[in-house]
C-alpha positions as CSV (number, residue, x, y, z in Angstrom):
1,M,98.6,127.5,98.0
2,E,99.9,127.0,94.5
3,P,102.3,124.1,94.2
4,F,106.0,124.9,93.7
5,R,107.4,123.8,90.4
6,I,110.9,122.3,90.2
7,D,113.4,121.6,87.5
8,S,112.9,118.0,86.5
9,D,116.4,117.6,84.9
10,A,118.1,118.8,88.1
11,L,115.9,116.6,90.1
12,L,116.8,113.5,88.1
13,Q,120.5,114.4,88.3
14,D,120.3,114.5,92.1
15,L,118.4,111.3,92.2
16,D,121.2,109.5,90.3
17,S,123.6,110.6,93.1
18,L,121.7,108.5,95.7
19,H,123.1,105.1,96.6
20,V,122.7,102.4,99.2
21,S,125.4,102.1,101.8
22,S,124.8,98.4,102.7
23,P,122.3,95.7,101.8
24,G,120.7,95.7,105.2
25,I,120.3,99.4,105.9
26,H,119.2,101.9,103.2
27,T,121.0,105.2,104.1
28,P,120.5,108.0,101.5
29,R,123.7,109.9,100.7
30,F,123.7,113.2,98.8
31,S,126.4,114.9,96.8
32,T,127.4,118.3,98.1
33,G,128.6,121.2,96.0
34,N,132.3,120.5,96.6
35,G,132.1,116.9,95.4
36,H,132.3,115.4,98.9
37,R,129.9,112.4,99.3
38,G,128.8,112.2,102.9
39,R,125.7,111.6,105.0
40,R,123.5,114.7,105.0
41,D,120.0,115.6,106.1
42,P,118.0,116.2,102.9
43,W,115.9,118.9,104.7
44,S,118.9,120.9,105.9
45,L,122.2,119.9,104.2
46,G,124.2,122.6,106.0
47,G,125.9,125.3,104.0
48,E,124.5,126.8,100.9
49,P,122.8,124.3,98.6
50,R,123.5,124.6,94.9
51,S,120.8,126.1,92.7
52,G,118.3,123.9,91.2
53,S,119.2,120.9,93.3
54,L,116.8,118.5,95.1
55,A,117.9,119.9,98.4
56,S,117.1,123.4,97.4
57,D,113.7,122.5,95.9
58,L,112.8,120.5,99.0
59,S,114.0,123.2,101.3
60,T,111.9,125.8,99.4
61,W,108.9,123.4,99.4
62,T,109.2,122.9,103.2
63,D,109.4,126.6,103.9
64,G,106.2,127.1,101.9
65,V,104.0,124.6,103.7
66,D,101.6,126.0,106.3
67,G,101.5,124.2,109.6
68,I,105.0,122.7,109.6
69,S,106.6,124.0,112.7
70,G,109.9,122.2,112.6
71,H,111.6,118.9,112.0
72,S,111.3,115.5,113.6
73,R,114.4,113.4,113.0
74,F,113.8,110.0,111.5
75,H,116.5,108.2,113.6
76,E,116.8,105.0,111.7
77,Y,117.5,106.5,108.3
78,H,119.0,109.9,109.5
79,M,116.3,111.8,107.7
80,S,113.7,114.3,108.8
81,Y,110.0,114.2,108.3
82,P,107.8,117.3,108.3
83,R,105.9,117.5,111.6
84,L,102.3,118.3,111.5
85,S,100.3,119.8,114.4
86,E,96.6,119.4,115.0
87,S,96.1,123.0,114.4
88,S,97.1,122.6,110.8
89,V,93.9,120.6,110.1
90,P,91.1,122.9,109.0
91,A,87.8,122.7,110.9
92,A,86.0,122.0,107.6
93,G,87.3,118.5,107.5
94,I,90.2,116.4,106.4
95,S,89.2,116.2,102.8
96,E,90.3,119.9,102.4
97,F,93.8,119.4,103.7
98,N,96.6,117.8,101.8
99,I,99.3,116.2,104.0
100,Y,101.9,116.5,101.3
101,T,102.2,119.7,99.2
102,Q,103.6,117.8,96.2
103,P,105.9,119.2,93.5
104,V,104.5,119.3,90.0
105,L,106.7,118.3,87.1
106,P,106.7,120.3,83.9
107,D,104.4,117.9,82.2
108,G,101.8,118.5,84.9
109,D,102.1,115.0,86.7
110,Q,102.3,115.0,90.4
111,M,105.1,113.2,92.1
112,D,104.9,111.4,95.5
113,L,107.9,112.4,97.6
114,R,107.6,109.3,99.7
115,N,109.0,107.4,96.7
116,F,112.4,108.9,97.5
117,L,112.4,107.2,100.9
118,P,112.9,103.4,101.6
119,R,109.4,102.2,100.9
120,R,109.5,98.9,102.7
121,Q,110.6,100.5,106.0
122,L,108.7,103.8,105.8
123,A,107.4,105.0,109.1
124,W,105.0,107.8,109.9
125,H,105.4,110.2,112.7
126,D,103.0,109.8,115.6
127,D,101.9,113.4,115.3
128,V,100.4,112.6,111.9
129,F,98.3,109.8,113.6
130,G,97.4,112.2,116.4
131,A,96.0,114.8,114.1
132,L,94.7,112.7,111.2
133,G,94.3,109.2,112.6
134,S,90.5,109.0,112.2
135,A,90.8,109.7,108.5
136,Y,92.9,106.6,108.1
137,L,90.4,104.2,109.6
138,S,89.8,102.5,106.2
139,G,93.4,102.3,105.1
140,L,95.7,101.6,108.1
141,L,94.0,98.6,109.7
142,V,93.1,96.5,106.7
143,D,95.1,94.5,104.2
144,S,94.1,96.5,101.2
145,P,95.7,99.4,99.3
146,R,95.5,102.5,101.2
147,E,93.0,105.1,100.1
148,T,94.3,108.6,99.6
149,V,93.1,111.5,101.7
150,T,92.8,114.0,98.8
151,G,93.3,111.8,95.8
152,S,96.8,113.2,95.2
153,L,98.7,110.4,96.9
154,N,99.7,107.2,95.2
155,A,97.9,104.2,96.8
156,R,100.2,101.8,98.4
157,R,99.8,98.8,100.7
158,P,100.3,99.5,104.4
159,T,103.7,98.4,105.6
160,R,104.3,96.4,108.7
161,M,105.3,99.6,110.5
162,D,102.1,101.2,109.4
163,M,100.2,98.3,111.1
164,S,102.1,98.7,114.3
165,L,99.7,101.2,115.9
166,S,99.9,100.0,119.5
167,G,100.0,103.0,121.8
168,S,99.3,105.5,119.0
169,S,96.4,108.0,118.9
170,V,94.6,105.9,116.2
171,M,94.2,103.0,118.7
172,L,92.9,105.3,121.3
173,R,90.4,106.8,118.9
174,L,89.2,103.4,117.8
175,R,88.8,102.2,121.3
176,N,86.9,105.3,122.3
177,A,84.7,105.3,119.2
178,S,81.1,104.1,119.5
179,F,79.7,101.3,117.4
180,H,77.6,104.0,115.7
181,D,80.8,105.7,114.5
182,L,82.3,102.4,113.3
183,R,79.4,101.6,111.0
184,G,80.6,100.6,107.5
185,H,84.1,99.8,108.8
186,M,83.4,96.8,111.0
187,R,83.8,94.2,108.2
188,N,87.4,95.5,107.5
189,L,88.2,95.9,111.2
190,A,87.0,92.3,111.9
191,K,89.3,90.9,109.2
192,S,92.3,92.8,110.5
193,P,94.7,91.4,113.2
194,T,94.6,94.7,115.0
195,G,91.0,95.6,114.3
196,H,89.4,92.4,115.5
197,R,91.0,92.7,118.9
198,I,89.6,96.2,119.3
199,L,86.1,94.9,118.4
200,L,86.4,92.1,120.8
201,E,87.3,94.5,123.6
202,K,84.4,96.7,122.8
203,M,82.0,93.7,122.6
204,V,82.5,92.7,126.2
205,A,79.6,94.7,127.4
206,M,77.1,95.6,124.7
207,S,73.6,96.9,124.9
208,T,70.8,95.5,122.9
209,E,71.0,98.5,120.5
210,E,74.7,98.0,120.0
211,V,74.2,94.3,119.2
212,E,71.7,95.3,116.6
213,I,74.1,97.8,115.1
214,V,77.0,95.3,114.8
215,L,74.7,92.6,113.5
216,R,73.3,94.9,110.8
217,D,76.8,95.9,109.7
218,L,78.1,92.3,109.5
219,V,75.1,90.2,108.5
220,Q,75.5,90.8,104.7
221,D,79.1,89.3,104.8
222,I,78.6,86.9,107.7
223,G,79.3,83.8,105.7
224,E,82.6,85.1,104.5
225,L,83.5,86.4,108.0
226,M,82.8,83.0,109.6
227,V,85.7,81.3,107.7
228,D,88.2,84.2,108.3
229,P,90.8,83.4,111.1
230,F,90.3,86.8,112.7
231,A,86.7,87.7,111.9
232,S,85.5,84.3,113.1
233,T,86.3,85.3,116.7
234,V,84.2,88.4,116.3
235,I,81.3,86.5,114.9
236,Q,81.7,83.9,117.7
237,K,81.4,86.7,120.2
238,L,78.4,88.2,118.4
239,V,76.6,84.8,118.5
240,D,77.2,84.5,122.2
241,V,75.5,87.8,123.0
242,C,72.6,87.4,120.4
243,C,69.2,86.3,121.5
244,N,67.4,83.2,120.3
245,L,65.6,84.9,117.5
246,K,68.8,86.6,116.2
247,R,70.6,83.3,116.2
248,A,67.8,81.8,114.1
249,G,68.1,84.7,111.7
250,I,71.9,84.2,111.4
251,L,71.5,80.5,110.8
252,A,68.7,81.1,108.2
253,T,71.0,83.6,106.4
254,V,73.8,81.2,105.9
255,S,71.4,78.3,105.1
256,G,70.1,80.3,102.1
257,D,73.0,79.2,99.9
258,S,73.5,75.5,100.3
259,Q,76.9,75.4,98.6
260,H,78.3,78.3,100.7
261,L,76.9,76.7,103.9
262,I,78.8,73.4,103.1
263,R,82.0,75.4,102.7
264,I,81.4,77.0,106.1
265,C,80.7,73.6,107.8
266,L,83.9,72.1,106.3
267,D,86.0,75.0,107.6
268,E,87.8,74.8,110.9
269,Y,86.5,78.2,112.1
270,G,83.1,78.1,110.4
271,S,82.2,74.7,111.9
272,K,82.8,76.0,115.4
273,I,80.4,78.9,114.9
274,I,77.7,76.7,113.3
275,R,77.9,74.3,116.3
276,N,77.6,77.2,118.7
277,L,74.6,78.5,116.8
278,L,72.9,75.1,117.0
279,K,73.8,74.5,120.6
280,G,71.9,77.6,121.9
281,L,69.0,77.5,119.5
282,T,65.6,76.4,120.6
283,L,63.5,77.2,117.5
284,T,62.8,74.0,115.7
285,W,61.9,75.6,112.4
286,A,65.4,77.1,112.1
287,K,67.0,73.6,112.8
288,L,64.8,72.0,110.2
289,E,65.7,74.6,107.6
290,F,69.4,74.0,108.3
291,L,68.8,70.2,108.1
292,S,67.1,70.5,104.7
293,A,70.1,72.6,103.4
294,I,72.7,70.0,104.4
295,S,70.8,66.8,103.6
296,P,72.1,66.5,100.0
297,H,75.6,66.7,101.3
298,I,75.5,64.3,104.2
299,L,78.2,62.0,102.8
300,Q,80.6,64.9,102.3
301,L,80.1,66.3,105.7
302,S,80.1,63.0,107.5
303,K,83.6,62.1,106.2
304,N,85.1,65.4,107.0
305,G,86.9,66.2,110.2
306,N,85.0,69.4,110.8
307,G,81.7,68.6,109.0
308,H,81.0,65.4,111.1
309,Q,81.0,67.6,114.3
310,V,78.3,69.8,112.8
311,I,76.0,66.7,112.1
312,E,76.7,65.3,115.6
313,E,75.7,68.6,117.2
314,L,72.5,68.7,115.0
315,L,71.6,65.2,116.1
316,K,71.9,66.3,119.8
317,V,69.7,69.3,119.5
318,L,67.0,68.0,117.2
319,P,63.9,66.5,118.8
320,A,63.7,62.7,118.7
321,E,60.9,62.8,116.1
322,C,63.0,65.0,113.8
323,N,66.1,62.9,114.0
324,K,64.4,60.3,111.8
325,L,64.6,62.8,109.0
326,L,68.3,62.2,108.9
327,S,67.9,58.4,108.7
328,A,67.2,58.3,104.9
329,P,70.3,60.3,103.8
330,L,72.5,58.4,106.3
331,A,71.1,55.0,105.3
332,R,71.5,55.9,101.6
333,N,75.3,56.2,102.0
334,F,75.5,53.9,105.0
335,F,78.6,51.7,104.2
336,D,80.7,54.6,103.0
337,I,80.0,56.5,106.2
338,A,80.3,53.5,108.5
339,T,83.8,52.6,107.3
340,D,85.1,56.2,107.6
341,Q,87.1,57.5,110.5
342,H,84.7,60.4,111.1
343,G,81.5,58.9,109.6
344,C,81.4,56.1,112.1
345,R,81.0,58.6,114.9
346,V,78.0,60.2,113.1
347,L,76.2,56.9,112.8
348,S,77.0,56.0,116.5
349,E,75.5,59.3,117.6
350,H,72.4,58.7,115.5
351,I,72.0,55.3,117.0
352,K,72.3,56.7,120.5
353,T,69.8,59.4,119.7
354,V,67.1,57.1,118.3
355,K,68.0,54.6,121.0
356,G,68.1,51.7,118.6
357,A,64.5,52.0,117.5
358,M,63.5,49.1,115.4
359,G,61.9,51.0,112.5
360,D,65.0,53.3,112.0
361,L,66.7,52.8,108.7
362,V,70.2,53.3,110.1
363,V,69.6,50.6,112.7
364,A,68.3,48.2,110.0
365,A,71.4,48.9,107.8
366,T,73.6,48.3,110.8
367,V,72.1,44.9,111.5
368,A,72.4,44.0,107.8
369,Y,76.1,44.7,107.7
370,A,76.9,43.5,111.2
371,S,79.3,40.7,110.3
372,T,81.3,42.9,108.0
373,L,81.4,46.0,110.2
374,A,82.4,43.9,113.3
375,Q,85.8,43.2,111.6
376,H,86.4,46.7,110.4
377,H,88.7,49.0,112.4
378,Y,86.0,51.8,112.4
379,G,82.8,49.9,111.8
380,N,83.1,47.8,114.9
381,Y,82.4,50.8,117.1
382,I,78.9,51.2,115.5
383,I,78.1,47.6,116.4
384,Q,79.3,48.0,119.9
385,D,77.3,51.2,120.4
386,L,74.2,49.4,119.0
387,L,74.6,46.5,121.4
388,T,74.8,48.9,124.4
389,Q,71.4,50.3,123.7
390,Q,68.2,48.8,125.1
391,L,67.4,46.8,122.0
392,C,64.3,44.8,121.5
393,G,64.6,41.0,121.3
394,R,64.1,40.9,117.6
395,I,67.0,43.1,116.8
396,L,69.3,41.1,119.1
397,A,68.1,37.9,117.5
398,D,68.9,39.3,114.0
399,I,72.4,40.3,115.1
400,H,73.0,36.8,116.6
401,R,71.8,35.3,113.4
402,Q,74.4,37.4,111.4
403,F,77.2,36.2,113.7
404,Q,76.1,32.6,114.1
405,G,78.7,30.1,112.7
406,Y,81.4,32.8,112.7
407,Y,82.0,33.4,116.4
408,S,85.3,31.5,116.4
409,S,86.8,33.6,113.6
410,L,85.3,36.8,115.0
411,S,86.9,36.0,118.4
412,R,90.4,35.8,116.8
413,N,90.0,39.2,115.1
414,K,91.5,42.2,116.8
415,F,88.3,44.4,116.3
416,A,85.6,41.8,116.2
417,S,86.7,40.2,119.5
418,H,85.4,43.4,121.3
419,V,82.1,43.0,119.6
420,V,81.8,39.3,120.8
421,E,82.5,40.5,124.4
422,K,79.7,43.0,124.0
423,C,77.4,40.2,122.9
424,F,78.0,38.4,126.1
425,L,76.8,41.5,128.0
426,S,73.8,42.2,125.8
427,F,72.4,38.9,124.7
428,R,69.8,36.9,126.5
429,D,70.7,33.6,128.2
430,V,69.6,31.6,125.2
431,E,71.9,33.3,122.8
432,F,74.7,33.3,125.4
433,T,74.5,29.5,125.8
434,Q,74.5,29.0,122.0
435,I,77.7,31.2,121.6
436,A,79.5,29.2,124.4
437,V,78.6,25.9,122.9
438,E,79.8,27.0,119.5
439,L,83.2,28.2,120.9
440,M,83.7,25.0,122.9
441,D,83.0,22.8,120.0
442,D,85.8,24.5,118.1
443,D,89.5,24.0,118.9
444,F,89.2,25.4,122.4
445,P,92.9,25.3,123.4
446,L,93.7,27.3,120.3
447,L,91.2,30.0,121.3
448,L,92.5,30.1,124.9
449,S,96.0,30.7,123.7
450,D,95.1,33.2,121.0
451,E,96.2,36.8,121.3
452,Y,92.6,38.2,121.1
453,A,90.3,35.1,121.6
454,N,91.7,34.5,125.2
455,Y,89.9,37.7,126.3
456,V,86.6,36.3,124.8
457,V,87.0,33.1,126.8
458,Q,87.7,35.0,130.0
459,M,84.6,37.2,129.5
460,M,82.5,34.2,128.7
461,T,83.6,32.3,131.9
462,V,83.2,35.3,134.2
463,R,79.8,36.2,132.7
464,S,78.4,32.7,132.9
465,K,79.4,32.5,136.6
466,A,77.7,35.8,137.3
467,L,74.5,34.6,135.6
468,G,74.6,31.3,137.3
469,L,74.2,29.4,134.1
470,R,74.7,25.6,133.9
471,I,77.2,26.1,131.1
472,Y,79.6,27.5,133.6
473,S,80.7,24.2,135.1
474,I,81.1,22.7,131.6
475,L,83.2,25.6,130.6
476,V,85.5,25.3,133.7
477,D,86.1,21.6,133.0
478,K,87.0,22.4,129.4
479,I,89.6,25.0,130.6
480,R,91.1,22.5,133.0
481,A,91.4,19.9,130.3
482,S,93.2,22.3,128.0
483,R,95.6,23.5,130.7
484,P,98.6,21.4,129.6
485,L,98.3,22.6,126.0
486,V,97.7,26.2,127.0
487,E,100.6,26.7,129.5
488,S,103.2,26.8,126.7
489,S,101.6,30.0,125.3
490,I,102.3,33.4,126.9
491,Y,98.7,34.5,126.2
492,G,97.3,31.2,127.6
493,R,99.3,31.5,130.8
494,K,98.1,35.1,131.3
495,A,94.5,34.0,130.8
496,L,94.8,31.2,133.4
497,D,96.4,33.5,135.9
498,N,93.7,36.1,135.5
499,L,90.9,33.5,136.0
500,S,92.7,32.0,139.1
501,N,93.9,35.2,140.8
502,K,91.6,38.0,139.6
503,H,88.3,36.2,139.3
504,K,88.9,33.4,141.8
505,I,88.0,30.6,139.5
506,K,89.8,27.4,140.1
507,V,91.1,26.3,136.7
């Protein structure tokens, strides 16, 4: 059908007569022939429209469009929108059908009639979705400018009302579509608030062939999708249903670019997926390839709230002999990692994994910095975790040598006092006796009335009684002699009450 040509001067004159009735609601008003300004339906103004007016042109244009069988009132704006029936779509395909038969201005430019309507609150009739919904798969569900059907519509971003497709035919078509039909569109659907929910519903029960289709469609952009708030849930679901070999392939794909891999590990959503990949992976070569990719960035990952969880998960799933490969990069940046809120957890996990092996570089660095880390608010946890391992006598002797001469000051420290208590539980009788003698030679009443050191004295007394050491009787006599000086302190009185009532020690 040849487009109808209109008078552009008359059109612009009528456009000048439009005004907005209130700031909140845009209600088009049109000027009638008798000068009365009132609310009118632009598709049927009532009465005889004046010649050359916009109403006349639109009325003529509406009558000439095939397939329009009436009007559907647009209630919010008191306007009508041409209603399309499915029979108006030719069998040859949507590309041959133009939803809007647009007027052509004298200079040959085509004009989009939607520009005359309030753009921010434009709504489409459900019949349009019912007949043509499948053609809008690329445009309605993604946050990108909408692609035109025939190339004659101006591209515009989908409005919020466009995205509200719940209950429409488009949602039904997408839910009923197979993964084969969605090929090429899954990336955009996964990044859409609406589309990712549809994919998650369809991924509940997938066959092996369907898993392969989804993986092939998303694998090229899988690194980008891992850090997307919506697409990450789709990737997470995909990882859950993938076999061991496919998981290794996904991990190898993201490990190819080291910088991009680090960005994924530092991301809140990406780190969860990487941890899930590592948790269910049994192929050692894939883990070692991942380890080699992150090794140069151990310091950055260890000090990050998301990155340190990736390293901890890697330490858990790596074989014991492979964990030693992380010792060198961790020991190279040991003090910076040990004094960090998240890094101390990485080192503690490594120590637990290698079980305090003597030849490990991280264990050797921990012993070397023992006296400094014991007084640090994060580093003290590393020393405590090391002391809880089944350490050989040489490592214990080295730690005792680091602390010797400083037990009194360490006992008064808020963090180091916990380390000294762990020493009583881990050290042999010889080291235990040496610590007790060193503390009793100091100003003992001051230790017993100190805010933190009184707990060290209580642990030392209870532990010496349990071990049956000869130092126990000497220690009890020392406490009794210090009682008059200690009772004036609130912490000293509590310590004496605990020893007498809780531990049944007559002091």
